[in-house]
C-alpha positions as CSV (number, residue, x, y, z in Angstrom):
1,M,-29.4,17.2,-2.7
2,K,-25.8,17.2,-3.8
3,N,-24.9,20.3,-1.8
4,T,-25.9,18.5,1.4
5,I,-23.4,15.5,0.9
6,A,-20.3,17.3,1.7
7,S,-21.8,18.4,5.1
8,K,-22.7,14.8,6.0
9,I,-19.2,13.5,5.5
10,N,-17.6,11.6,8.5
11,P,-14.1,11.0,7.9
12,I,-13.8,8.3,10.7
13,L,-16.9,6.5,9.8
14,N,-15.6,6.6,6.3
15,F,-12.3,5.0,7.4
16,L,-14.0,2.2,9.3
17,N,-16.5,1.4,6.3
18,I,-13.5,1.2,3.9
19,G,-11.8,-1.1,6.4
20,L,-14.7,-3.2,6.8
21,I,-15.0,-3.5,2.9
22,K,-11.5,-4.6,2.6
23,F,-11.9,-7.0,5.4
24,L,-15.0,-8.5,3.9
25,N,-13.5,-8.7,0.5
26,I,-10.3,-10.4,1.7
27,G,-11.9,-12.4,4.4
28,S,-14.4,-13.9,2.2
29,K,-11.6,-14.7,-0.4
30,Y,-9.5,-16.4,2.2
31,I,-12.6,-18.5,3.4
32,L,-13.3,-19.4,-0.1
33,V,-9.8,-20.3,-1.0
34,G,-9.3,-22.4,2.0
35,Y,-12.4,-24.3,1.1
36,L,-11.9,-24.4,-2.8
37,I,-8.4,-25.6,-2.6
38,R,-9.4,-28.5,-0.6
39,V,-12.6,-29.4,-2.8
40,L,-11.2,-28.4,-6.3
41,G,-7.8,-29.7,-5.5
42,E,-4.4,-28.0,-6.0
43,N,-4.7,-28.3,-9.8
44,G,-8.3,-27.2,-9.9
45,Y,-7.8,-24.1,-7.6
46,G,-4.7,-23.4,-9.8
47,T,-6.7,-23.6,-12.9
48,L,-9.1,-21.1,-11.5
49,T,-6.6,-18.6,-10.3
50,W,-4.8,-18.8,-13.7
51,V,-8.2,-18.2,-15.6
52,D,-8.7,-15.1,-13.2
53,S,-5.3,-13.8,-14.0
54,I,-6.4,-13.5,-17.7
55,V,-9.8,-12.2,-17.0
56,Q,-8.4,-9.6,-14.6
57,Y,-6.7,-7.8,-17.6
58,F,-10.1,-7.4,-19.1
59,I,-11.6,-6.1,-16.0
60,M,-8.7,-3.6,-15.8
61,L,-9.7,-2.5,-19.3
62,I,-13.3,-2.1,-18.3
63,N,-12.2,0.2,-15.3
64,F,-9.8,1.9,-17.6
65,G,-8.3,3.7,-14.6
66,F,-11.5,5.3,-13.4
67,D,-11.3,3.1,-10.2
68,L,-8.3,5.1,-9.4
69,Y,-9.1,8.5,-10.7
70,A,-12.9,8.9,-10.8
71,A,-13.1,9.7,-7.0
72,K,-11.2,12.8,-7.7
73,Y,-13.9,13.9,-10.3
74,V,-16.6,13.4,-7.5
75,V,-14.7,15.3,-4.9
76,E,-14.2,18.3,-7.2
77,N,-17.9,18.5,-8.5
78,I,-19.6,17.2,-5.3
79,S,-21.7,20.5,-5.2
80,N,-22.4,20.8,-9.0
81,S,-25.4,18.8,-10.0
82,Q,-25.1,19.2,-13.7
83,K,-21.3,18.4,-13.7
84,L,-21.6,15.4,-11.5
85,D,-24.2,13.9,-13.9
86,E,-21.9,14.6,-16.9
87,V,-19.0,12.8,-14.9
88,I,-21.1,9.7,-14.1
89,S,-22.7,9.3,-17.3
90,S,-19.5,9.5,-19.2
91,I,-18.0,6.9,-17.0
92,Y,-20.8,4.4,-17.3
93,Y,-21.0,4.9,-21.2
94,I,-17.2,4.5,-21.5
95,K,-17.1,1.3,-19.2
96,S,-20.1,-0.1,-20.9
97,V,-18.4,0.0,-24.4
98,L,-15.2,-1.4,-23.0
99,F,-17.0,-4.3,-21.4
100,L,-18.5,-5.2,-24.8
101,L,-15.2,-4.6,-26.5
102,C,-13.5,-7.4,-24.1
103,F,-15.5,-10.2,-25.8
104,L,-14.2,-9.1,-29.2
105,L,-10.5,-9.0,-28.0
106,L,-10.7,-12.4,-26.8
107,I,-11.2,-13.8,-30.2
108,P,-7.5,-13.1,-31.3
109,L,-6.3,-14.6,-28.0
110,S,-8.2,-17.9,-28.5
111,F,-5.8,-18.9,-31.2
112,N,-3.2,-19.5,-28.5
113,F,-3.5,-23.3,-27.8
114,Q,-2.9,-22.9,-24.1
115,I,-5.6,-20.2,-23.7
116,N,-8.0,-21.9,-25.9
117,S,-8.0,-24.9,-23.7
118,Y,-9.7,-22.7,-21.0
119,I,-11.6,-20.6,-23.3
120,N,-15.1,-21.7,-21.9
121,L,-14.0,-20.7,-18.3
122,I,-12.6,-17.4,-19.5
123,L,-15.8,-16.5,-21.3
124,L,-17.9,-17.3,-18.4
125,M,-15.7,-15.6,-15.8
126,L,-15.5,-12.5,-18.1
127,I,-19.2,-11.8,-17.2
128,L,-17.6,-10.6,-13.9
129,G,-17.1,-7.3,-15.9
130,L,-20.9,-6.6,-15.6
131,G,-20.5,-5.9,-12.0
132,E,-17.6,-3.8,-12.5
133,V,-19.4,-1.7,-14.9
134,L,-22.3,-1.1,-12.6
135,M,-20.7,-0.7,-9.1
136,P,-19.8,2.9,-8.6
137,I,-17.5,2.4,-5.6
138,W,-15.4,5.6,-6.9
139,F,-18.5,7.6,-6.2
140,F,-19.1,6.6,-2.8
141,Q,-15.4,7.0,-2.0
142,G,-15.5,10.5,-3.5
143,I,-18.4,11.6,-1.4
144,E,-17.0,9.6,1.7
145,K,-20.1,7.6,2.3
146,M,-19.0,3.9,2.1
147,K,-21.6,2.5,4.6
148,M,-24.0,1.1,1.9
149,V,-21.1,-0.4,-0.2
150,T,-20.2,-2.1,3.2
151,I,-23.7,-3.6,3.7
152,L,-23.9,-4.7,0.0
153,T,-20.3,-6.1,0.3
154,F,-21.2,-8.0,3.4
155,S,-24.5,-9.4,2.2
156,T,-23.3,-10.5,-1.3
157,K,-20.0,-12.0,0.1
158,T,-22.0,-14.0,2.5
159,V,-24.4,-15.4,0.0
160,L,-21.4,-16.3,-2.3
161,I,-19.9,-18.2,0.7
162,L,-23.1,-20.1,1.6
163,L,-23.7,-21.0,-1.9
164,T,-20.3,-22.4,-2.4
165,M,-20.2,-24.3,0.8
166,F,-23.7,-25.9,0.1
167,F,-23.3,-26.6,-3.6
168,V,-19.5,-26.8,-4.6
169,K,-18.7,-30.2,-3.2
170,K,-16.2,-31.8,-5.8
171,S,-13.4,-31.1,-8.4
172,T,-15.9,-31.0,-11.3
173,D,-17.9,-28.1,-9.7
174,L,-15.5,-25.4,-10.9
175,N,-17.9,-24.1,-13.5
176,L,-20.7,-23.9,-10.9
177,Y,-18.5,-21.9,-8.5
178,I,-17.7,-19.3,-11.4
179,V,-21.5,-19.1,-12.1
180,F,-22.2,-18.2,-8.4
181,L,-19.2,-15.7,-8.5
182,V,-20.5,-14.0,-11.7
183,V,-24.2,-13.9,-10.6
184,I,-23.4,-12.4,-7.1
185,N,-21.1,-9.9,-8.5
186,A,-23.7,-8.7,-11.1
187,V,-26.3,-8.4,-8.2
188,W,-23.6,-6.4,-6.1
189,G,-23.1,-4.0,-8.9
190,V,-27.0,-3.4,-9.7
191,L,-27.6,-2.6,-6.1
192,G,-24.5,-0.3,-5.8
193,F,-25.9,1.5,-8.9
194,L,-29.5,1.8,-7.6
195,K,-28.2,3.3,-4.5
196,M,-26.1,5.9,-6.0
197,K,-28.9,6.9,-8.4
198,K,-31.0,7.3,-5.2
199,E,-28.4,9.2,-3.3
200,I,-28.1,12.1,-5.8
201,Q,-31.2,11.6,-8.0
202,F,-28.9,10.8,-10.8
203,E,-30.1,10.6,-14.2
204,F,-28.3,9.7,-17.4
205,I,-27.7,12.7,-19.8
206,T,-26.5,12.8,-23.3
207,I,-22.7,13.2,-23.6
208,S,-20.9,14.6,-26.6
209,K,-18.1,12.7,-28.4
210,T,-15.7,15.4,-27.5
211,T,-16.6,15.1,-23.8
212,L,-16.2,11.3,-23.9
213,I,-12.8,11.5,-25.6
214,K,-11.8,13.9,-22.9
215,Y,-12.6,11.6,-20.2
216,L,-11.0,8.8,-22.1
217,K,-7.7,10.8,-22.4
218,E,-7.7,11.7,-18.7
219,G,-8.2,8.1,-17.7
220,Y,-5.8,6.7,-20.2
221,M,-2.9,7.6,-18.1
222,F,-4.2,5.5,-15.2
223,F,-5.1,2.9,-17.6
224,V,-1.5,2.5,-18.8
225,G,-0.4,2.6,-15.1
226,K,-2.8,-0.2,-14.4
227,V,-1.7,-2.1,-17.3
228,S,1.6,-1.9,-15.9
229,T,0.9,-2.9,-12.5
230,F,-0.9,-6.0,-13.8
231,M,2.0,-6.8,-15.9
232,F,4.0,-7.9,-12.6
233,N,1.1,-8.9,-10.5
234,M,-1.5,-10.9,-12.6
235,G,1.4,-11.5,-15.0
236,T,3.5,-13.4,-12.5
237,L,0.5,-15.9,-12.1
238,F,0.0,-16.1,-15.8
239,I,3.7,-16.8,-16.6
240,I,3.9,-19.4,-13.8
241,G,0.7,-21.0,-15.1
242,Y,1.8,-20.8,-18.8
243,F,5.2,-22.4,-18.4
244,Y,4.8,-24.5,-15.1
245,S,1.9,-26.4,-13.5
246,K,-1.3,-25.1,-12.2
247,G,-0.1,-26.4,-8.9
248,N,2.6,-24.0,-8.8
249,V,0.1,-21.1,-9.5
250,A,-1.8,-22.4,-6.3
251,G,1.2,-22.3,-4.3
252,F,2.2,-18.8,-5.2
253,D,-1.3,-17.6,-5.0
254,I,-1.6,-18.7,-1.4
255,A,1.6,-17.2,-0.4
256,I,0.9,-13.8,-2.1
257,K,-2.6,-13.6,-0.8
258,I,-1.1,-14.3,2.8
259,V,1.2,-11.3,2.3
260,F,-1.4,-9.1,0.9
261,V,-3.7,-9.6,3.7
262,F,-1.0,-7.5,5.7
263,I,-1.4,-4.8,3.3
264,I,-4.9,-4.3,3.7
265,P,-4.6,-1.9,6.6
266,F,-2.4,0.4,4.4
267,E,-4.8,0.4,1.4
268,V,-7.6,1.1,3.9
269,L,-5.6,4.1,5.1
270,Q,-4.8,5.2,1.6
271,Q,-8.5,5.3,0.5
272,A,-9.7,7.1,3.5
273,I,-7.2,9.9,3.5
274,Y,-7.1,10.3,-0.3
275,P,-9.9,12.9,-0.4
276,K,-8.2,14.9,2.4
277,F,-5.0,15.0,0.4
278,V,-6.8,16.0,-2.9
279,R,-7.8,19.1,-0.9
280,G,-4.3,20.0,0.3
281,I,-1.0,18.4,1.0
282,N,0.2,18.1,4.8
283,K,3.9,17.2,4.7
284,S,4.0,16.7,8.4
285,L,1.1,14.2,8.3
286,I,2.7,12.3,5.4
287,K,6.0,11.8,7.2
288,K,4.2,10.5,10.3
289,I,2.1,8.1,8.1
290,L,5.2,6.9,6.3
291,I,7.2,6.2,9.4
292,Y,4.5,4.5,11.3
293,S,3.4,2.4,8.2
294,L,7.0,1.3,7.7
295,I,7.4,0.3,11.5
296,F,4.1,-1.7,11.4
297,S,4.7,-3.4,8.1
298,L,8.0,-4.5,9.2
299,L,6.6,-6.1,12.4
300,M,3.9,-8.0,10.3
301,A,6.5,-9.3,8.0
302,I,8.6,-10.6,10.8
303,S,5.7,-12.0,12.6
304,T,4.5,-13.8,9.5
305,Y,8.0,-15.2,9.0
306,L,8.2,-16.8,12.3
307,F,4.7,-18.6,11.8
308,S,4.9,-19.1,8.1
309,E,4.4,-23.0,8.0
310,K,1.5,-22.8,10.3
311,I,-0.1,-20.1,8.5
312,I,0.2,-22.0,5.2
313,A,-1.3,-25.1,6.7
314,I,-4.2,-23.3,8.2
315,F,-4.7,-21.4,4.9
316,G,-4.2,-24.0,2.2
317,G,-4.2,-27.3,4.1
318,A,-1.4,-29.9,4.8
319,T,-1.0,-30.6,1.1
320,M,0.1,-27.0,0.6
321,I,2.8,-27.0,3.2
322,K,5.3,-28.0,0.4
323,Y,5.1,-24.5,-1.0
324,N,6.0,-22.9,2.4
325,F,9.4,-22.0,0.9
326,I,7.6,-19.3,-1.1
327,L,6.3,-17.1,1.6
328,P,9.8,-15.9,3.1
329,I,10.6,-14.8,-0.6
330,V,7.7,-12.5,-0.9
331,L,7.4,-11.3,2.6
332,P,9.5,-8.1,1.9
333,L,6.5,-7.1,-0.1
334,I,4.8,-6.1,3.0
335,P,6.8,-3.1,3.7
336,I,7.6,-2.4,0.2
337,V,4.1,-2.3,-1.2
338,S,2.5,-0.5,1.8
339,T,4.9,2.4,1.3
340,T,4.7,2.3,-2.3
341,I,0.8,2.7,-2.1
342,I,1.1,5.6,0.2
343,L,3.8,7.4,-2.0
344,G,1.9,6.8,-5.2
345,N,-1.8,7.3,-4.4
346,C,-2.0,9.7,-1.5
347,I,0.9,11.9,-2.5
348,M,1.7,11.7,-6.2
349,V,-1.9,11.1,-7.5
350,A,-3.6,13.5,-5.0
351,N,-1.3,16.3,-5.8
352,G,-1.6,16.0,-9.6
353,Y,1.6,14.1,-10.5
354,Y,-0.3,11.7,-12.7
355,K,2.5,11.4,-15.4
356,E,5.1,10.6,-12.9
357,Y,2.8,8.1,-11.1
358,N,2.2,6.2,-14.4
359,R,5.8,6.7,-15.4
360,S,6.9,4.8,-12.4
361,L,4.4,1.8,-13.4
362,I,5.6,1.8,-16.9
363,I,9.2,1.7,-16.3
364,T,8.7,-1.0,-13.6
365,A,6.7,-3.1,-16.0
366,L,9.3,-2.8,-18.8
367,L,12.1,-3.7,-16.4
368,F,10.2,-6.7,-15.4
369,I,9.5,-7.9,-18.7
370,L,13.2,-7.3,-19.7
371,F,14.2,-9.4,-16.6
372,I,11.8,-12.3,-17.5
373,V,13.1,-12.2,-21.2
374,I,16.6,-12.4,-20.1
375,L,16.0,-15.3,-17.8
376,R,14.1,-16.9,-20.6
377,L,16.9,-16.4,-23.2
378,S,19.6,-17.6,-20.7
379,N,17.7,-20.7,-19.7
380,N,17.4,-19.4,-16.3
381,L,13.7,-19.0,-16.1
382,N,12.4,-21.1,-13.3
383,F,9.7,-21.0,-10.6
384,I,11.9,-19.2,-7.9
385,N,13.5,-16.7,-10.3
386,I,10.0,-15.7,-11.5
387,I,9.0,-15.0,-7.9
388,I,12.3,-13.1,-7.1
389,V,11.8,-10.9,-10.1
390,R,8.3,-10.3,-8.9
391,V,9.7,-8.9,-5.6
392,L,12.4,-6.9,-7.4
393,A,9.6,-5.2,-9.5
394,D,8.0,-3.9,-6.5
395,L,11.3,-2.6,-5.0
396,I,11.9,-0.7,-8.1
397,L,8.4,0.8,-8.1
398,L,9.2,2.0,-4.6
399,S,12.6,3.5,-5.4
400,I,11.1,5.4,-8.5
401,R,8.2,6.8,-6.4
402,F,10.5,7.8,-3.6
403,Y,12.8,9.6,-6.1
404,F,9.9,11.5,-7.6
405,C,8.5,12.5,-4.2
406,R,11.8,14.0,-3.1
407,K,12.5,15.5,-6.4
408,Y,9.3,17.7,-6.1
409,K,9.5,18.1,-2.5
410,L,6.3,16.3,-1.8
411,I,7.8,14.8,1.4
C-alpha cells in the first residue's frame, strides 16, 4: 500500500489543499477574532490572547520540532513500510510523553503571581495539546496528500465558528469558548490520526529506548529553533501583556494577524514545494521564487498601508481604531518574513543545513532578549519600542539566513 502512495502524488492538488488549509485556519481565526473582540471586549480578548501566548510554548514543546522536520522522515521512507511505522510510532510516543510533561512544568510557573492569576484558563487551554499530539499533518505533507486534512479542517473550523456564534454571547463566556476550542481541536486530531492509520494500515510497534533518543536528538535542533522563534513571536505578546494592559495585547495581536494573513501565500508555497527541494535543489527556480515573492510581498505591504484604518475597523471594530498606529510599524514584516520562510525552510532545511537554520534562530532570539533587557534597564521599555524590537528581530533573522545561503552557495 505504501509503495502506491508516491505514484498518486499530485503536486498541484497538494499545493491547492495546503492553501485551502491555511485559508481555513486563518479565515476562521479572523472571523472568530472579529466576533470575540466585540463580545468579550478589548480586555477579555486580550486576556485570551495573552493566555494563548503562554500555552503556545507548551504546544511547541509537544511538537518538539517534528512539525518542521517529520515530513522529511516520511518523504525518505515512503516506500519502506517497516521504517515508516518506526518513524510514526516514535513521534507519537515522544509527543505523548511531552504532553504529560507540560502539566508538570506548569507547576513552578504557577508561583508567579501574574501567571497564577490566570492558571485555570492556562490549564484548560493546555488541553489543546491533545489535538497537536494526534494530528499528523507532517505525515500528510510528506506523502503530499492534504485533501483529507483540508476536509477535516473545514469541518471542525465551521463547527467551532457556529458553536461560538450561538453560545458565546457575553464577556463572561471566555471559559466556554476555550472549552469549545479544546474539544474541537481534539476531535480534529483524532480524525486525522484515524485517516492516517487507514491510509497506510499503520500499527504501533515497540520502539527501543535508543531509537527514541535518536529521534529526540534529531528533533532537538528544530525544537531549539522553534523555542527561539517563539521567543520573539509569542514572547512579544507575553511581554506586552506582562508589563502593560491586556488591551495593548489585543491591539498588537490584531495588527500582527492582519500582517500575517498576507504571509499565508508564502507559507503555502513553502509547504507545497518543500518535498521537491528535499529531493534536489534547483537554483534557477529558487531565484525566481525569491524575486517574485519579494515583489508581491512589497505590493501587499503598500496596499495594506493605504487602507490600514479601514482594515483595522473592519477587523476589530470601531473601538480598535485607536491601535491603527501599530500597523505601519509591523507592515515591513510582510516582505521580511515571506523571504525568511523561503530561505529557511525551502533552502536551508530541505538541503540539510539544520545547524545553520537553528543557529540563525538562536542568534536572533538572544539578540531580541538582549534588546529588551537593555530597554528595560535604561527605562526605555515601552509599548512602541517592544514592537520595533519585534520587527528588528525578523530583519536580523533574514540577514543571517541570507548570509548562510550565500556562504554555502545555495542561491
